[in-house]
PDB file of N, H, CA, C and O in Angstrom:
ATOM      1  N   MET A   1     105.817 -85.216 -47.708  1.00  0.00           N
ATOM      2  CA  MET A   1     105.885 -85.153 -49.169  1.00  0.00           C
ATOM      3  C   MET A   1     105.181 -83.876 -49.618  1.00  0.00           C
ATOM      4  O   MET A   1     104.110 -83.536 -49.115  1.00  0.00           O
ATOM      5  N   THR A   2     105.784 -83.183 -50.557  1.00  0.00           N
ATOM      6  H   THR A   2     106.654 -83.459 -50.966  1.00  0.00           H
ATOM      7  CA  THR A   2     105.199 -81.957 -51.071  1.00  0.00           C
ATOM      8  C   THR A   2     104.286 -82.263 -52.250  1.00  0.00           C
ATOM      9  O   THR A   2     104.220 -83.396 -52.729  1.00  0.00           O
ATOM     10  N   ASP A   3     103.595 -81.250 -52.700  1.00  0.00           N
ATOM     11  H   ASP A   3     103.647 -80.330 -52.311  1.00  0.00           H
ATOM     12  CA  ASP A   3     102.675 -81.451 -53.814  1.00  0.00           C
ATOM     13  C   ASP A   3     103.400 -81.529 -55.147  1.00  0.00           C
ATOM     14  O   ASP A   3     102.786 -81.895 -56.149  1.00  0.00           O
ATOM     15  N   ARG A   4     104.700 -81.194 -55.195  1.00  0.00           N
ATOM     16  H   ARG A   4     105.199 -80.896 -54.381  1.00  0.00           H
ATOM     17  CA  ARG A   4     105.427 -81.229 -56.474  1.00  0.00           C
ATOM     18  C   ARG A   4     105.591 -82.658 -56.973  1.00  0.00           C
ATOM     19  O   ARG A   4     105.058 -83.012 -58.025  1.00  0.00           O
ATOM     20  N   SER A   5     106.308 -83.465 -56.245  1.00  0.00           N
ATOM     21  H   SER A   5     106.740 -83.178 -55.390  1.00  0.00           H
ATOM     22  CA  SER A   5     106.481 -84.867 -56.594  1.00  0.00           C
ATOM     23  C   SER A   5     107.263 -85.542 -55.489  1.00  0.00           C
ATOM     24  O   SER A   5     107.693 -84.897 -54.532  1.00  0.00           O
ATOM     25  N   ALA A   6     107.440 -86.825 -55.624  1.00  0.00           N
ATOM     26  H   ALA A   6     107.091 -87.349 -56.401  1.00  0.00           H
ATOM     27  CA  ALA A   6     108.194 -87.571 -54.626  1.00  0.00           C
ATOM     28  C   ALA A   6     109.695 -87.500 -54.911  1.00  0.00           C
ATOM     29  O   ALA A   6     110.498 -87.909 -54.073  1.00  0.00           O
ATOM     30  N   LEU A   7     110.080 -86.994 -56.066  1.00  0.00           N
ATOM     31  H   LEU A   7     109.427 -86.662 -56.747  1.00  0.00           H
ATOM     32  CA  LEU A   7     111.494 -86.918 -56.427  1.00  0.00           C
ATOM     33  C   LEU A   7     112.151 -85.693 -55.808  1.00  0.00           C
ATOM     34  O   LEU A   7     111.539 -84.631 -55.694  1.00  0.00           O
ATOM     35  N   SER A   8     113.397 -85.860 -55.414  1.00  0.00           N
ATOM     36  H   SER A   8     113.894 -86.723 -55.507  1.00  0.00           H
ATOM     37  CA  SER A   8     114.148 -84.722 -54.898  1.00  0.00           C
ATOM     38  C   SER A   8     114.541 -83.801 -56.050  1.00  0.00           C
ATOM     39  O   SER A   8     114.401 -84.151 -57.222  1.00  0.00           O
ATOM     40  N   TYR A   9     115.029 -82.630 -55.696  1.00  0.00           N
ATOM     41  H   TYR A   9     115.142 -82.345 -54.744  1.00  0.00           H
ATOM     42  CA  TYR A   9     115.455 -81.658 -56.707  1.00  0.00           C
ATOM     43  C   TYR A   9     116.577 -82.227 -57.561  1.00  0.00           C
ATOM     44  O   TYR A   9     116.550 -82.103 -58.785  1.00  0.00           O
ATOM     45  N   LYS A  10     117.576 -82.858 -56.915  1.00  0.00           N
ATOM     46  H   LYS A  10     117.598 -82.958 -55.921  1.00  0.00           H
ATOM     47  CA  LYS A  10     118.697 -83.433 -57.672  1.00  0.00           C
ATOM     48  C   LYS A  10     118.230 -84.553 -58.593  1.00  0.00           C
ATOM     49  O   LYS A  10     118.693 -84.664 -59.728  1.00  0.00           O
ATOM     50  N   ALA A  11     117.321 -85.374 -58.106  1.00  0.00           N
ATOM     51  H   ALA A  11     116.946 -85.284 -57.184  1.00  0.00           H
ATOM     52  CA  ALA A  11     116.806 -86.465 -58.932  1.00  0.00           C
ATOM     53  C   ALA A  11     116.045 -85.921 -60.135  1.00  0.00           C
ATOM     54  O   ALA A  11     116.178 -86.436 -61.245  1.00  0.00           O
ATOM     55  N   ARG A  12     115.240 -84.867 -59.911  1.00  0.00           N
ATOM     56  H   ARG A  12     115.132 -84.448 -59.009  1.00  0.00           H
ATOM     57  CA  ARG A  12     114.514 -84.269 -61.034  1.00  0.00           C
ATOM     58  C   ARG A  12     115.470 -83.662 -62.052  1.00  0.00           C
ATOM     59  O   ARG A  12     115.224 -83.746 -63.255  1.00  0.00           O
ATOM     60  N   ARG A  13     116.567 -83.047 -61.583  1.00  0.00           N
ATOM     61  H   ARG A  13     116.768 -82.980 -60.605  1.00  0.00           H
ATOM     62  CA  ARG A  13     117.563 -82.490 -62.510  1.00  0.00           C
ATOM     63  C   ARG A  13     118.207 -83.592 -63.339  1.00  0.00           C
ATOM     64  O   ARG A  13     118.375 -83.453 -64.551  1.00  0.00           O
ATOM     65  N   ARG A  14     118.563 -84.678 -62.684  1.00  0.00           N
ATOM     66  H   ARG A  14     118.426 -84.791 -61.699  1.00  0.00           H
ATOM     67  CA  ARG A  14     119.189 -85.799 -63.414  1.00  0.00           C
ATOM     68  C   ARG A  14     118.229 -86.419 -64.413  1.00  0.00           C
ATOM     69  O   ARG A  14     118.599 -86.671 -65.560  1.00  0.00           O
ATOM     70  N   TRP A  15     116.991 -86.666 -63.983  1.00  0.00           N
ATOM     71  H   TRP A  15     116.691 -86.461 -63.052  1.00  0.00           H
ATOM     72  CA  TRP A  15     116.014 -87.251 -64.887  1.00  0.00           C
ATOM     73  C   TRP A  15     115.692 -86.328 -66.056  1.00  0.00           C
ATOM     74  O   TRP A  15     115.465 -86.792 -67.173  1.00  0.00           O
ATOM     75  N   SER A  16     115.673 -85.029 -65.802  1.00  0.00           N
ATOM     76  H   SER A  16     115.858 -84.652 -64.894  1.00  0.00           H
ATOM     77  CA  SER A  16     115.406 -84.103 -66.901  1.00  0.00           C
ATOM     78  C   SER A  16     116.519 -84.164 -67.941  1.00  0.00           C
ATOM     79  O   SER A  16     116.249 -84.085 -69.139  1.00  0.00           O
ATOM     80  N   LEU A  17     117.762 -84.304 -67.499  1.00  0.00           N
ATOM     81  H   LEU A  17     117.982 -84.369 -66.526  1.00  0.00           H
ATOM     82  CA  LEU A  17     118.868 -84.460 -68.452  1.00  0.00           C
ATOM     83  C   LEU A  17     118.748 -85.749 -69.250  1.00  0.00           C
ATOM     84  O   LEU A  17     118.955 -85.756 -70.463  1.00  0.00           O
ATOM     85  N   VAL A  18     118.416 -86.833 -68.571  1.00  0.00           N
ATOM     86  H   VAL A  18     118.248 -86.827 -67.585  1.00  0.00           H
ATOM     87  CA  VAL A  18     118.248 -88.122 -69.267  1.00  0.00           C
ATOM     88  C   VAL A  18     117.132 -88.021 -70.302  1.00  0.00           C
ATOM     89  O   VAL A  18     117.276 -88.487 -71.432  1.00  0.00           O
ATOM     90  N   ILE A  19     116.033 -87.414 -69.909  1.00  0.00           N
ATOM     91  H   ILE A  19     115.916 -87.035 -68.991  1.00  0.00           H
ATOM     92  CA  ILE A  19     114.898 -87.284 -70.827  1.00  0.00           C
ATOM     93  C   ILE A  19     115.268 -86.431 -72.028  1.00  0.00           C
ATOM     94  O   ILE A  19     114.934 -86.779 -73.161  1.00  0.00           O
ATOM     95  N   LEU A  20     115.957 -85.310 -71.793  1.00  0.00           N
ATOM     96  H   LEU A  20     116.228 -85.027 -70.873  1.00  0.00           H
ATOM     97  CA  LEU A  20     116.301 -84.414 -72.891  1.00  0.00           C
ATOM     98  C   LEU A  20     117.401 -84.979 -73.789  1.00  0.00           C
ATOM     99  O   LEU A  20     117.351 -84.788 -75.004  1.00  0.00           O
ATOM    100  N   LEU A  21     118.374 -85.656 -73.234  1.00  0.00           N
ATOM    101  H   LEU A  21     118.415 -85.811 -72.247  1.00  0.00           H
ATOM    102  CA  LEU A  21     119.505 -86.143 -74.026  1.00  0.00           C
ATOM    103  C   LEU A  21     119.263 -87.491 -74.677  1.00  0.00           C
ATOM    104  O   LEU A  21     119.819 -87.766 -75.740  1.00  0.00           O
ATOM    105  N   LEU A  22     118.453 -88.331 -74.071  1.00  0.00           N
ATOM    106  H   LEU A  22     118.001 -88.108 -73.207  1.00  0.00           H
ATOM    107  CA  LEU A  22     118.196 -89.655 -74.645  1.00  0.00           C
ATOM    108  C   LEU A  22     116.759 -89.805 -75.152  1.00  0.00           C
ATOM    109  O   LEU A  22     116.531 -90.267 -76.270  1.00  0.00           O
ATOM    110  N   GLY A  23     115.811 -89.415 -74.329  1.00  0.00           N
ATOM    111  H   GLY A  23     115.997 -89.040 -73.421  1.00  0.00           H
ATOM    112  CA  GLY A  23     114.408 -89.625 -74.677  1.00  0.00           C
ATOM    113  C   GLY A  23     113.914 -88.750 -75.800  1.00  0.00           C
ATOM    114  O   GLY A  23     113.202 -89.225 -76.685  1.00  0.00           O
ATOM    115  N   LEU A  24     114.275 -87.477 -75.785  1.00  0.00           N
ATOM    116  H   LEU A  24     114.853 -87.092 -75.066  1.00  0.00           H
ATOM    117  CA  LEU A  24     113.782 -86.557 -76.806  1.00  0.00           C
ATOM    118  C   LEU A  24     114.266 -86.915 -78.211  1.00  0.00           C
ATOM    119  O   LEU A  24     113.455 -86.914 -79.137  1.00  0.00           O
ATOM    120  N   PRO A  25     115.562 -87.223 -78.414  1.00  0.00           N
ATOM    121  CA  PRO A  25     115.964 -87.645 -79.769  1.00  0.00           C
ATOM    122  C   PRO A  25     115.243 -88.912 -80.242  1.00  0.00           C
ATOM    123  O   PRO A  25     114.903 -89.029 -81.420  1.00  0.00           O
ATOM    124  N   LEU A  26     115.012 -89.853 -79.335  1.00  0.00           N
ATOM    125  H   LEU A  26     115.287 -89.759 -78.379  1.00  0.00           H
ATOM    126  CA  LEU A  26     114.268 -91.055 -79.716  1.00  0.00           C
ATOM    127  C   LEU A  26     112.829 -90.708 -80.084  1.00  0.00           C
ATOM    128  O   LEU A  26     112.267 -91.267 -81.026  1.00  0.00           O
ATOM    129  N   TYR A  27     112.240 -89.785 -79.335  1.00  0.00           N
ATOM    130  H   TYR A  27     112.696 -89.331 -78.570  1.00  0.00           H
ATOM    131  CA  TYR A  27     110.875 -89.359 -79.635  1.00  0.00           C
ATOM    132  C   TYR A  27     110.805 -88.630 -80.971  1.00  0.00           C
ATOM    133  O   TYR A  27     109.840 -88.803 -81.715  1.00  0.00           O
ATOM    134  N   VAL A  28     111.805 -87.823 -81.284  1.00  0.00           N
ATOM    135  H   VAL A  28     112.588 -87.682 -80.679  1.00  0.00           H
ATOM    136  CA  VAL A  28     111.833 -87.111 -82.563  1.00  0.00           C
ATOM    137  C   VAL A  28     111.908 -88.115 -83.713  1.00  0.00           C
ATOM    138  O   VAL A  28     111.205 -87.974 -84.714  1.00  0.00           O
ATOM    139  N   MET A  29     112.760 -89.127 -83.566  1.00  0.00           N
ATOM    140  H   MET A  29     113.331 -89.242 -82.753  1.00  0.00           H
ATOM    141  CA  MET A  29     112.852 -90.152 -84.612  1.00  0.00           C
ATOM    142  C   MET A  29     111.520 -90.881 -84.779  1.00  0.00           C
ATOM    143  O   MET A  29     111.111 -91.170 -85.903  1.00  0.00           O
ATOM    144  N   ALA A  30     110.847 -91.177 -83.679  1.00  0.00           N
ATOM    145  H   ALA A  30     111.179 -90.942 -82.766  1.00  0.00           H
ATOM    146  CA  ALA A  30     109.546 -91.846 -83.760  1.00  0.00           C
ATOM    147  C   ALA A  30     108.509 -90.936 -84.417  1.00  0.00           C
ATOM    148  O   ALA A  30     107.705 -91.400 -85.225  1.00  0.00           O
ATOM    149  N   ALA A  31     108.520 -89.648 -84.080  1.00  0.00           N
ATOM    150  H   ALA A  31     109.174 -89.271 -83.423  1.00  0.00           H
ATOM    151  CA  ALA A  31     107.557 -88.707 -84.669  1.00  0.00           C
ATOM    152  C   ALA A  31     107.768 -88.578 -86.171  1.00  0.00           C
ATOM    153  O   ALA A  31     106.800 -88.562 -86.931  1.00  0.00           O
ATOM    154  N   VAL A  32     109.005 -88.487 -86.605  1.00  0.00           N
ATOM    155  H   VAL A  32     109.792 -88.499 -85.989  1.00  0.00           H
ATOM    156  CA  VAL A  32     109.297 -88.384 -88.038  1.00  0.00           C
ATOM    157  C   VAL A  32     108.871 -89.665 -88.754  1.00  0.00           C
ATOM    158  O   VAL A  32     108.345 -89.610 -89.865  1.00  0.00           O
ATOM    159  N   THR A  33     109.095 -90.801 -88.128  1.00  0.00           N
ATOM    160  H   THR A  33     109.523 -90.845 -87.225  1.00  0.00           H
ATOM    161  CA  THR A  33     108.676 -92.065 -88.715  1.00  0.00           C
ATOM    162  C   THR A  33     107.160 -92.116 -88.875  1.00  0.00           C
ATOM    163  O   THR A  33     106.661 -92.547 -89.915  1.00  0.00           O
ATOM    164  N   VAL A  34     106.428 -91.682 -87.861  1.00  0.00           N
ATOM    165  H   VAL A  34     106.832 -91.332 -87.016  1.00  0.00           H
ATOM    166  CA  VAL A  34     104.961 -91.685 -87.933  1.00  0.00           C
ATOM    167  C   VAL A  34     104.473 -90.760 -89.047  1.00  0.00           C
ATOM    168  O   VAL A  34     103.563 -91.124 -89.792  1.00  0.00           O
ATOM    169  N   VAL A  35     105.057 -89.584 -89.170  1.00  0.00           N
ATOM    170  H   VAL A  35     105.796 -89.289 -88.565  1.00  0.00           H
ATOM    171  CA  VAL A  35     104.639 -88.653 -90.221  1.00  0.00           C
ATOM    172  C   VAL A  35     104.980 -89.219 -91.600  1.00  0.00           C
ATOM    173  O   VAL A  35     104.225 -89.012 -92.550  1.00  0.00           O
ATOM    174  N   ASN A  36     106.086 -89.918 -91.723  1.00  0.00           N
ATOM    175  H   ASN A  36     106.699 -90.087 -90.951  1.00  0.00           H
ATOM    176  CA  ASN A  36     106.462 -90.518 -93.009  1.00  0.00           C
ATOM    177  C   ASN A  36     105.504 -91.623 -93.433  1.00  0.00           C
ATOM    178  O   ASN A  36     105.397 -91.915 -94.624  1.00  0.00           O
ATOM    179  N   TRP A  37     104.811 -92.239 -92.494  1.00  0.00           N
ATOM    180  H   TRP A  37     104.898 -92.002 -91.526  1.00  0.00           H
ATOM    181  CA  TRP A  37     103.822 -93.263 -92.832  1.00  0.00           C
ATOM    182  C   TRP A  37     102.653 -92.675 -93.614  1.00  0.00           C
ATOM    183  O   TRP A  37     101.962 -93.410 -94.320  1.00  0.00           O
ATOM    184  N   PHE A  38     102.412 -91.358 -93.507  1.00  0.00           N
ATOM    185  H   PHE A  38     102.974 -90.761 -92.934  1.00  0.00           H
ATOM    186  CA  PHE A  38     101.275 -90.724 -94.160  1.00  0.00           C
ATOM    187  C   PHE A  38     101.520 -90.422 -95.634  1.00  0.00           C
ATOM    188  O   PHE A  38     100.650 -89.841 -96.282  1.00  0.00           O
ATOM    189  N   ASP A  39     102.661 -90.790 -96.179  1.00  0.00           N
ATOM    190  H   ASP A  39     103.368 -91.262 -95.652  1.00  0.00           H
ATOM    191  CA  ASP A  39     102.944 -90.582 -97.599  1.00  0.00           C
ATOM    192  C   ASP A  39     102.880 -89.103 -97.964  1.00  0.00           C
ATOM    193  O   ASP A  39     102.125 -88.712 -98.855  1.00  0.00           O
ATOM    194  N   ARG A  40     103.654 -88.300 -97.290  1.00  0.00           N
ATOM    195  H   ARG A  40     104.266 -88.617 -96.567  1.00  0.00           H
ATOM    196  CA  ARG A  40     103.790 -86.853 -97.494  1.00  0.00           C
ATOM    197  C   ARG A  40     102.448 -86.131 -97.438  1.00  0.00           C
ATOM    198  O   ARG A  40     101.862 -85.791 -98.466  1.00  0.00           O
ATOM    199  N   PRO A  41     101.970 -85.902 -96.201  1.00  0.00           N
ATOM    200  CA  PRO A  41     100.696 -85.184 -96.049  1.00  0.00           C
ATOM    201  C   PRO A  41     100.848 -83.731 -96.491  1.00  0.00           C
ATOM    202  O   PRO A  41     101.969 -83.252 -96.662  1.00  0.00           O
ATOM    203  N   PRO A  42      99.739 -83.030 -96.676  1.00  0.00           N
ATOM    204  CA  PRO A  42      99.827 -81.598 -97.021  1.00  0.00           C
ATOM    205  C   PRO A  42     100.645 -80.846 -95.959  1.00  0.00           C
ATOM    206  O   PRO A  42     100.680 -81.242 -94.794  1.00  0.00           O
ATOM    207  N   LEU A  43     101.286 -79.780 -96.372  1.00  0.00           N
ATOM    208  H   LEU A  43     101.258 -79.458 -97.318  1.00  0.00           H
ATOM    209  CA  LEU A  43     102.207 -79.056 -95.506  1.00  0.00           C
ATOM    210  C   LEU A  43     101.551 -78.586 -94.211  1.00  0.00           C
ATOM    211  O   LEU A  43     102.146 -78.700 -93.139  1.00  0.00           O
ATOM    212  N   LEU A  44     100.340 -78.063 -94.298  1.00  0.00           N
ATOM    213  H   LEU A  44      99.857 -77.970 -95.168  1.00  0.00           H
ATOM    214  CA  LEU A  44      99.653 -77.583 -93.095  1.00  0.00           C
ATOM    215  C   LEU A  44      99.356 -78.739 -92.129  1.00  0.00           C
ATOM    216  O   LEU A  44      99.535 -78.597 -90.919  1.00  0.00           O
ATOM    217  N   LEU A  45      98.909 -79.871 -92.657  1.00  0.00           N
ATOM    218  H   LEU A  45      98.763 -79.987 -93.639  1.00  0.00           H
ATOM    219  CA  LEU A  45      98.640 -81.033 -91.815  1.00  0.00           C
ATOM    220  C   LEU A  45      99.921 -81.539 -91.167  1.00  0.00           C
ATOM    221  O   LEU A  45      99.925 -81.896 -89.989  1.00  0.00           O
ATOM    222  N   GLU A  46     100.995 -81.571 -91.926  1.00  0.00           N
ATOM    223  H   GLU A  46     100.991 -81.282 -92.883  1.00  0.00           H
ATOM    224  CA  GLU A  46     102.288 -82.002 -91.389  1.00  0.00           C
ATOM    225  C   GLU A  46     102.731 -81.072 -90.260  1.00  0.00           C
ATOM    226  O   GLU A  46     103.230 -81.533 -89.233  1.00  0.00           O
ATOM    227  N   PHE A  47     102.552 -79.780 -90.447  1.00  0.00           N
ATOM    228  H   PHE A  47     102.147 -79.405 -91.281  1.00  0.00           H
ATOM    229  CA  PHE A  47     102.893 -78.802 -89.418  1.00  0.00           C
ATOM    230  C   PHE A  47     102.080 -79.031 -88.148  1.00  0.00           C
ATOM    231  O   PHE A  47     102.624 -79.016 -87.044  1.00  0.00           O
ATOM    232  N   VAL A  48     100.773 -79.242 -88.310  1.00  0.00           N
ATOM    233  H   VAL A  48     100.331 -79.254 -89.207  1.00  0.00           H
ATOM    234  CA  VAL A  48      99.894 -79.471 -87.160  1.00  0.00           C
ATOM    235  C   VAL A  48     100.299 -80.750 -86.423  1.00  0.00           C
ATOM    236  O   VAL A  48     100.297 -80.781 -85.193  1.00  0.00           O
ATOM    237  N   ILE A  49     100.640 -81.790 -87.159  1.00  0.00           N
ATOM    238  H   ILE A  49     100.641 -81.765 -88.159  1.00  0.00           H
ATOM    239  CA  ILE A  49     101.063 -83.051 -86.533  1.00  0.00           C
ATOM    240  C   ILE A  49     102.334 -82.838 -85.722  1.00  0.00           C
ATOM    241  O   ILE A  49     102.421 -83.299 -84.584  1.00  0.00           O
ATOM    242  N   TYR A  50     103.317 -82.150 -86.286  1.00  0.00           N
ATOM    243  H   TYR A  50     103.246 -81.775 -87.211  1.00  0.00           H
ATOM    244  CA  TYR A  50     104.569 -81.912 -85.567  1.00  0.00           C
ATOM    245  C   TYR A  50     104.364 -81.029 -84.332  1.00  0.00           C
ATOM    246  O   TYR A  50     104.978 -81.266 -83.292  1.00  0.00           O
ATOM    247  N   VAL A  51     103.518 -80.028 -84.443  1.00  0.00           N
ATOM    248  H   VAL A  51     103.019 -79.835 -85.288  1.00  0.00           H
ATOM    249  CA  VAL A  51     103.249 -79.163 -83.284  1.00  0.00           C
ATOM    250  C   VAL A  51     102.563 -79.977 -82.190  1.00  0.00           C
ATOM    251  O   VAL A  51     102.933 -79.877 -81.020  1.00  0.00           O
ATOM    252  N   ALA A  52     101.575 -80.775 -82.558  1.00  0.00           N
ATOM    253  H   ALA A  52     101.274 -80.856 -83.508  1.00  0.00           H
ATOM    254  CA  ALA A  52     100.864 -81.599 -81.571  1.00  0.00           C
ATOM    255  C   ALA A  52     101.814 -82.588 -80.901  1.00  0.00           C
ATOM    256  O   ALA A  52     101.801 -82.735 -79.679  1.00  0.00           O
ATOM    257  N   LEU A  53     102.631 -83.260 -81.696  1.00  0.00           N
ATOM    258  H   LEU A  53     102.642 -83.141 -82.689  1.00  0.00           H
ATOM    259  CA  LEU A  53     103.585 -84.209 -81.122  1.00  0.00           C
ATOM    260  C   LEU A  53     104.635 -83.491 -80.271  1.00  0.00           C
ATOM    261  O   LEU A  53     105.132 -84.053 -79.295  1.00  0.00           O
ATOM    262  N   GLY A  54     104.966 -82.277 -80.631  1.00  0.00           N
ATOM    263  H   GLY A  54     104.562 -81.820 -81.424  1.00  0.00           H
ATOM    264  CA  GLY A  54     105.924 -81.506 -79.850  1.00  0.00           C
ATOM    265  C   GLY A  54     105.397 -81.106 -78.492  1.00  0.00           C
ATOM    266  O   GLY A  54     106.169 -80.930 -77.550  1.00  0.00           O
ATOM    267  N   ILE A  55     104.097 -80.962 -78.385  1.00  0.00           N
ATOM    268  H   ILE A  55     103.470 -81.105 -79.150  1.00  0.00           H
ATOM    269  CA  ILE A  55     103.484 -80.638 -77.096  1.00  0.00           C
ATOM    270  C   ILE A  55     103.224 -81.902 -76.288  1.00  0.00           C
ATOM    271  O   ILE A  55     103.444 -81.929 -75.077  1.00  0.00           O
ATOM    272  N   VAL A  56     102.763 -82.931 -76.952  1.00  0.00           N
ATOM    273  H   VAL A  56     102.585 -82.909 -77.936  1.00  0.00           H
ATOM    274  CA  VAL A  56     102.363 -84.161 -76.268  1.00  0.00           C
ATOM    275  C   VAL A  56     103.529 -84.847 -75.557  1.00  0.00           C
ATOM    276  O   VAL A  56     103.323 -85.453 -74.506  1.00  0.00           O
ATOM    277  N   TRP A  57     104.746 -84.770 -76.098  1.00  0.00           N
ATOM    278  H   TRP A  57     104.913 -84.278 -76.952  1.00  0.00           H
ATOM    279  CA  TRP A  57     105.857 -85.491 -75.485  1.00  0.00           C
ATOM    280  C   TRP A  57     106.162 -84.980 -74.082  1.00  0.00           C
ATOM    281  O   TRP A  57     106.612 -85.748 -73.232  1.00  0.00           O
ATOM    282  N   ALA A  58     105.924 -83.706 -73.831  1.00  0.00           N
ATOM    283  H   ALA A  58     105.558 -83.082 -74.522  1.00  0.00           H
ATOM    284  CA  ALA A  58     106.307 -83.115 -72.549  1.00  0.00           C
ATOM    285  C   ALA A  58     105.268 -83.336 -71.454  1.00  0.00           C
ATOM    286  O   ALA A  58     105.611 -83.256 -70.274  1.00  0.00           O
ATOM    287  N   LEU A  59     104.040 -83.606 -71.794  1.00  0.00           N
ATOM    288  H   LEU A  59     103.762 -83.672 -72.753  1.00  0.00           H
ATOM    289  CA  LEU A  59     102.985 -83.722 -70.792  1.00  0.00           C
ATOM    290  C   LEU A  59     103.259 -84.786 -69.717  1.00  0.00           C
ATOM    291  O   LEU A  59     103.068 -84.498 -68.536  1.00  0.00           O
ATOM    292  N   PRO A  60     103.692 -85.986 -70.071  1.00  0.00           N
ATOM    293  CA  PRO A  60     103.945 -86.970 -69.010  1.00  0.00           C
ATOM    294  C   PRO A  60     105.125 -86.596 -68.110  1.00  0.00           C
ATOM    295  O   PRO A  60     105.218 -87.089 -66.986  1.00  0.00           O
ATOM    296  N   PHE A  61     106.020 -85.740 -68.584  1.00  0.00           N
ATOM    297  H   PHE A  61     105.945 -85.339 -69.497  1.00  0.00           H
ATOM    298  CA  PHE A  61     107.221 -85.395 -67.828  1.00  0.00           C
ATOM    299  C   PHE A  61     107.152 -84.016 -67.184  1.00  0.00           C
ATOM    300  O   PHE A  61     108.162 -83.494 -66.711  1.00  0.00           O
ATOM    301  N   LYS A  62     105.975 -83.435 -67.165  1.00  0.00           N
ATOM    302  H   LYS A  62     105.154 -83.858 -67.549  1.00  0.00           H
ATOM    303  CA  LYS A  62     105.825 -82.081 -66.638  1.00  0.00           C
ATOM    304  C   LYS A  62     106.321 -81.972 -65.198  1.00  0.00           C
ATOM    305  O   LYS A  62     106.964 -80.985 -64.840  1.00  0.00           O
ATOM    306  N   PHE A  63     106.031 -82.973 -64.369  1.00  0.00           N
ATOM    307  H   PHE A  63     105.508 -83.775 -64.659  1.00  0.00           H
ATOM    308  CA  PHE A  63     106.445 -82.926 -62.972  1.00  0.00           C
ATOM    309  C   PHE A  63     107.961 -83.003 -62.825  1.00  0.00           C
ATOM    310  O   PHE A  63     108.514 -82.493 -61.851  1.00  0.00           O
ATOM    311  N   VAL A  64     108.635 -83.633 -63.782  1.00  0.00           N
ATOM    312  H   VAL A  64     108.185 -84.047 -64.573  1.00  0.00           H
ATOM    313  CA  VAL A  64     110.101 -83.730 -63.712  1.00  0.00           C
ATOM    314  C   VAL A  64     110.736 -82.382 -64.021  1.00  0.00           C
ATOM    315  O   VAL A  64     111.694 -81.988 -63.357  1.00  0.00           O
ATOM    316  N   PHE A  65     110.222 -81.674 -65.011  1.00  0.00           N
ATOM    317  H   PHE A  65     109.444 -81.995 -65.551  1.00  0.00           H
ATOM    318  CA  PHE A  65     110.824 -80.419 -65.444  1.00  0.00           C
ATOM    319  C   PHE A  65     110.423 -79.218 -64.588  1.00  0.00           C
ATOM    320  O   PHE A  65     111.095 -78.187 -64.625  1.00  0.00           O
ATOM    321  N   LYS A  66     109.354 -79.334 -63.831  1.00  0.00           N
ATOM    322  H   LYS A  66     108.809 -80.171 -63.801  1.00  0.00           H
ATOM    323  CA  LYS A  66     108.848 -78.198 -63.058  1.00  0.00           C
ATOM    324  C   LYS A  66     109.860 -77.770 -61.990  1.00  0.00           C
ATOM    325  O   LYS A  66     110.188 -78.542 -61.090  1.00  0.00           O
ATOM    326  N   GLY A  67     110.343 -76.546 -62.101  1.00  0.00           N
ATOM    327  H   GLY A  67     110.077 -75.919 -62.832  1.00  0.00           H
ATOM    328  CA  GLY A  67     111.250 -75.980 -61.112  1.00  0.00           C
ATOM    329  C   GLY A  67     112.709 -76.347 -61.264  1.00  0.00           C
ATOM    330  O   GLY A  67     113.523 -75.959 -60.426  1.00  0.00           O
ATOM    331  N   VAL A  68     113.071 -77.084 -62.307  1.00  0.00           N
ATOM    332  H   VAL A  68     112.410 -77.399 -62.988  1.00  0.00           H
ATOM    333  CA  VAL A  68     114.449 -77.529 -62.483  1.00  0.00           C
ATOM    334  C   VAL A  68     115.375 -76.346 -62.785  1.00  0.00           C
ATOM    335  O   VAL A  68     116.539 -76.369 -62.386  1.00  0.00           O
ATOM    336  N   GLY A  69     114.899 -75.343 -63.462  1.00  0.00           N
ATOM    337  H   GLY A  69     113.954 -75.324 -63.786  1.00  0.00           H
ATOM    338  CA  GLY A  69     115.725 -74.185 -63.784  1.00  0.00           C
ATOM    339  C   GLY A  69     115.908 -73.212 -62.628  1.00  0.00           C
ATOM    340  O   GLY A  69     116.674 -72.255 -62.737  1.00  0.00           O
ATOM    341  N   GLN A  70     115.223 -73.446 -61.542  1.00  0.00           N
ATOM    342  H   GLN A  70     114.600 -74.224 -61.453  1.00  0.00           H
ATOM    343  CA  GLN A  70     115.291 -72.584 -60.372  1.00  0.00           C
ATOM    344  C   GLN A  70     116.447 -73.029 -59.456  1.00  0.00           C
ATOM    345  O   GLN A  70     117.044 -74.086 -59.660  1.00  0.00           O
ATOM    346  N   ALA A  71     116.736 -72.228 -58.479  1.00  0.00           N
ATOM    347  H   ALA A  71     116.252 -71.369 -58.313  1.00  0.00           H
ATOM    348  CA  ALA A  71     117.737 -72.615 -57.478  1.00  0.00           C
ATOM    349  C   ALA A  71     117.179 -73.759 -56.632  1.00  0.00           C
ATOM    350  O   ALA A  71     115.966 -73.923 -56.502  1.00  0.00           O
ATOM    351  N   ASP A  72     118.099 -74.548 -56.059  1.00  0.00           N
ATOM    352  H   ASP A  72     119.084 -74.414 -56.165  1.00  0.00           H
ATOM    353  CA  ASP A  72     117.711 -75.677 -55.226  1.00  0.00           C
ATOM    354  C   ASP A  72     116.924 -75.175 -54.014  1.00  0.00           C
ATOM    355  O   ASP A  72     117.455 -74.403 -53.215  1.00  0.00           O
ATOM    356  N   PRO A  73     115.669 -75.601 -53.866  1.00  0.00           N
ATOM    357  CA  PRO A  73     114.870 -75.110 -52.735  1.00  0.00           C
ATOM    358  C   PRO A  73     115.349 -75.630 -51.381  1.00  0.00           C
ATOM    359  O   PRO A  73     115.036 -75.032 -50.352  1.00  0.00           O
ATOM    360  N   ASP A  74     116.097 -76.722 -51.363  1.00  0.00           N
ATOM    361  H   ASP A  74     116.351 -77.208 -52.199  1.00  0.00           H
ATOM    362  CA  ASP A  74     116.584 -77.289 -50.116  1.00  0.00           C
ATOM    363  C   ASP A  74     117.924 -76.706 -49.686  1.00  0.00           C
ATOM    364  O   ASP A  74     118.384 -76.955 -48.572  1.00  0.00           O
ATOM    365  N   ALA A  75     118.551 -75.927 -50.570  1.00  0.00           N
ATOM    366  H   ALA A  75     118.177 -75.725 -51.475  1.00  0.00           H
ATOM    367  CA  ALA A  75     119.893 -75.391 -50.236  1.00  0.00           C
ATOM    368  C   ALA A  75     119.807 -74.170 -49.357  1.00  0.00           C
ATOM    369  O   ALA A  75     120.834 -73.601 -48.988  1.00  0.00           O
TER     370      ALA A  75
END
């Protein structure tokens, strides 16, 4: 097993597509819903919340996306 992850390159490519096509839109809807609960916060605060949420969503999936844009290392 390598230090990257236990997933193969093909599996990481497939999971990255699933995350981007299904998970990200769901996360965006959840983020907008959370911001709407604040009853229209000041523009700067709203911007900071969206930037923070935009960074936080990717952290758990970092290992899936790492190296996906590169050529297949096993080929």
